[in-house]
C-alpha positions as a printed Julia matrix, in Angstrom:
115×3 Matrix{Float64}:
   2.11  -26.59    1.5
  -0.16  -24.84    4.0
  -3.88  -24.91    3.23
  -6.1   -22.17    4.64
  -9.82  -21.75    4.88
 -11.34  -19.84    1.97
 -12.12  -16.69    4.0
  -8.98  -16.76    6.13
  -6.34  -14.09    5.52
  -2.64  -14.96    5.51
  -0.33  -13.4     8.14
   2.01  -11.02    6.27
   4.29  -10.35    9.25
   3.16   -6.75    9.81
   0.76   -5.58   12.51
  -2.2    -4.54   10.31
  -5.87   -5.45   10.22
  -6.53   -7.87    7.32
  -9.5    -7.17    5.03
 -12.82   -8.81    5.89
 -13.85   -9.94    2.41
 -11.85  -12.55    0.44
 -10.48  -12.13   -3.07
  -8.96  -14.26   -5.82
  -6.11  -11.85   -6.72
  -2.72  -13.58   -6.92
  -1.04  -10.22   -6.11
  -2.94   -9.77   -2.83
  -0.6   -10.08    0.18
  -3.43  -11.51    2.34
  -5.21  -13.93   -0.04
  -2.62  -14.44   -2.8
   1.05  -15.26   -3.08
   2.65  -11.78   -3.04
   5.4   -11.5    -0.4
   5.96   -8.08    1.17
   9.26   -6.76    2.53
  11.13   -3.54    3.1
   9.61   -0.12    3.68
   6.2     0.63    5.15
   4.94    4.07    4.08
   1.91    6.12    5.07
   0.25    8.49    2.66
  -2.98    9.82    1.21
  -4.65    8.3    -1.84
  -4.35   10.85   -4.64
  -5.99    8.89   -7.47
  -7.98    5.67   -7.88
  -8.48    5.99  -11.64
  -6.24    3.06  -12.63
  -7.65   -0.45  -12.75
  -6.34   -2.28   -9.66
  -3.88    0.43   -8.69
  -3.78    3.71   -6.76
  -1.45    6.7    -6.57
  -0.4     7.52   -3.0
   1.04   10.94   -2.15
   3.52   11.19    0.73
   4.31   14.65    2.12
   7.55   15.31    3.98
   9.93   18.11    5.0
  13.43   18.56    3.52
  16.06   20.55    5.44
  17.99   23.32    3.6
  21.26   23.9     5.52
  22.06   27.26    3.88
  18.84   28.87    5.13
  18.46   26.66    8.22
  14.85   26.04    7.25
  12.65   23.2     6.05
  10.72   23.07    2.8
   7.66   20.99    2.0
   8.07   18.25   -0.58
   5.94   15.38   -1.77
   6.42   12.08   -3.56
   3.94    9.99   -5.52
   3.98    6.19   -5.27
   2.01    3.87   -7.52
   0.68    0.92   -5.51
  -1.32   -2.2    -6.3
  -4.81   -2.21   -4.79
  -6.19   -5.72   -4.06
  -9.9    -6.09   -4.9
 -10.68   -7.11   -1.29
  -9.92   -3.55   -0.1
 -12.36   -0.68   -0.58
 -10.24    2.48   -0.84
 -11.41    5.94   -1.94
  -9.62    9.15   -2.91
  -8.41   11.2     0.08
  -8.22    8.2     2.42
  -5.06    7.61    4.49
  -3.41    4.26    3.73
  -0.35    2.17    4.52
   1.62    0.77    1.61
   4.47   -1.72    1.76
   7.27   -2.56   -0.62
   7.03   -5.76   -2.65
   8.51   -7.24   -5.8
   7.88   -5.34   -9.03
   4.36   -5.97  -10.29
   4.74   -3.73  -13.34
   7.12   -1.06  -14.63
   6.06    1.55  -12.07
   4.4    -0.5    -9.29
   6.61   -1.85   -6.5
   4.27   -1.24   -3.57
   0.99   -2.79   -2.41
  -1.74   -1.33   -0.18
  -1.83   -3.26    3.12
  -4.23   -1.15    5.2
  -6.83    1.56    4.63
  -8.29    4.07    7.05
  -4.98    4.7     8.86
  -5.0     7.41   11.52
C-alpha cells in the first residue's frame, strides 16, 4: 500500500491541476479511493443546489442530413463534487467518468475554471 503525505494529491492519470486544499471524501479522485476512467467532458455548471453534487450542461451541435444543417442540443450530467473543490454556478469545468456513485451520478468533477 502506498502512503502519501496528508496534503498530497494522488495522480489520477489525467493532465489536470489538483486542488490545493485536502479533503476526507472517499469519493474524491485526488484524496480518496475513487478511480476515474473513460470519457472526459467539458461543460458549464448549471446547478450547485445538491449536497456534494452538481449538474453540468454540455452544449453540442447535431447534424440533420435532410436539411444539411446543424441544430443546437444540450445534455445534462450529474457529477459528484468533492469538498476540496470550490465550484460555482456558471463556471466551466471538466468532468470524468467513474463508477456509479448513486442512481444518476457516474461522473466526478476533476477540474474547475477550465478555459
